C-alpha angles and dihedrals in degrees: 000000000000130000136190121229121178092342095309123114118227132186111222108231098172137001126187127179118215120194117229125234122240110322094353114102123232125259135219113219115204140182112210135180122207106234095212101043101023091226118148122231131183109201126169121223135191114242089240093060115103119214129190108258112208126212114237128203117220126204126176116234140177120224107238101170122030100191094060098025093239114176129190116221108231093210102055102006093237117152117236129189113218116199117245091240090060095049091049131183095328087072089101089068093058111121129180112260093028113136110218130173114240114202120217134195120185089354092301124112111244103171146003113221111222124190115257093245130042131190125225137164120247106242103178129021141119117279114277119268124196103211130155093256113099095180099054118113136188137197120266138169121220124221089256091058099255115141112223142166116242134177118271092252093065115098136189114288096028120125118234135186116237132191101247095210098049102023091230126145114256107173147324116267108236113247117241109265113244113230118215118218 
């Protein structure tokens, strides 16, 4: 979703409605990103305020070059360069062959829609320990270079799921079961 405020176009990252108490009206808290400058902004609006909602086009693309953020449009096979500010911090989870929606406004890319969870292999961490503490964590580095905290039972080479927005560990990906013949 994108909106226009005072002639500027913003991509809506988050929106949360808070009910008001007694005679006080509610408020809508938002987190916006300016599509031209990339700056974040967190304004509050009254529910009665009307904003201009903008129609976005969405095309699916495959990242073909990570350094320059070059995507190939799956519909017409055109190559499109998406600026680093638009891709944002989840860029480290880009993998070749991944199909991601790229949102456009006025024929310009304004955002790349990543899935909520990404998978990565643990490259560096201490050997796993199976202690009685469930809440103990240790430092690890993923194969894409992201530092993360994982439970003590996770060892090097294991695949974990990570929240793409926050970079936090979510769960271990179950290993494929080996079938004996």
